[in-house]
C-alpha positions in Angstrom: 115.1 109.6 102.1 111.4 109.0 101.6 111.0 112.3 99.8 113.9 111.5 97.5 112.4 108.0 96.9 109.0 109.6 95.9 110.7 111.9 93.5 112.6 109.1 91.8 109.7 106.7 91.3 107.5 106.7 88.2 103.9 107.8 88.5 101.5 104.8 88.6 104.0 102.7 90.6 102.6 100.5 93.4 104.3 100.9 96.7 103.9 98.1 99.3 104.8 99.1 102.8 105.5 96.7 105.6 106.2 97.6 109.2 108.4 95.5 111.3 109.1 95.2 115.0 111.5 93.3 117.2 110.3 90.3 119.2 110.4 92.0 122.6 106.8 93.1 122.8 103.6 91.1 122.8 102.3 89.9 119.5 99.2 92.1 119.9 101.3 95.2 120.6 103.8 94.4 117.8 101.0 94.2 115.2 99.8 97.6 116.3 103.3 99.1 116.0 103.9 97.4 112.6 100.6 99.0 111.3 101.4 102.4 112.7 104.9 102.4 111.1 103.4 101.5 107.7 100.6 104.1 108.0 103.0 106.9 109.0 105.3 106.0 106.1 102.4 106.0 103.7 101.0 109.2 105.0 104.4 111.0 104.6 104.9 109.7 101.0 101.4 110.8 100.1 102.1 114.2 101.6 105.0 114.8 99.3 103.7 113.0 96.2 99.9 113.5 96.2 98.1 110.8 94.3 101.1 109.7 92.2 101.2 106.2 93.6 99.0 103.2 94.5 99.6 101.9 98.0 99.3 98.4 99.5 99.8 97.2 103.0 101.7 94.1 103.9 102.9 92.3 107.0 106.5 91.5 107.4 107.6 88.5 109.5 111.2 88.8 108.6 113.3 89.7 111.6 117.0 90.0 111.8 119.1 88.3 114.4 117.8 89.7 117.7 120.6 88.3 119.9 122.2 91.8 119.9 120.8 95.3 120.5 121.8 96.1 116.9 119.7 93.3 115.5 116.7 94.3 117.5 117.2 97.9 116.4 117.3 96.9 112.7 114.2 94.8 113.1 112.3 98.0 114.1 111.9 99.2 110.6 109.8 99.5 107.5 110.2 97.8 104.2 109.2 99.3 100.9 108.7 97.3 97.7 107.9 99.1 94.4 106.3 97.5 91.4 104.7 98.7 88.2 
């Protein structure tokens, strides 16, 4: 999906990537995981698109309802925002 996204976006777009975690780990560990998720995503997009985009990092504090395993699963994600 990321490769398809990179192919559809116009050159010179700015991509903001935020990693997200569930609330089960410590705050310190979750910050590391959020950054790792965002960095891996950025690295992959750059590997398929070269220098086509500008990248920004962001922090996401939006979590879904974590009362269920599904909510915790969905909170372990990345969010991508595109702007020009």
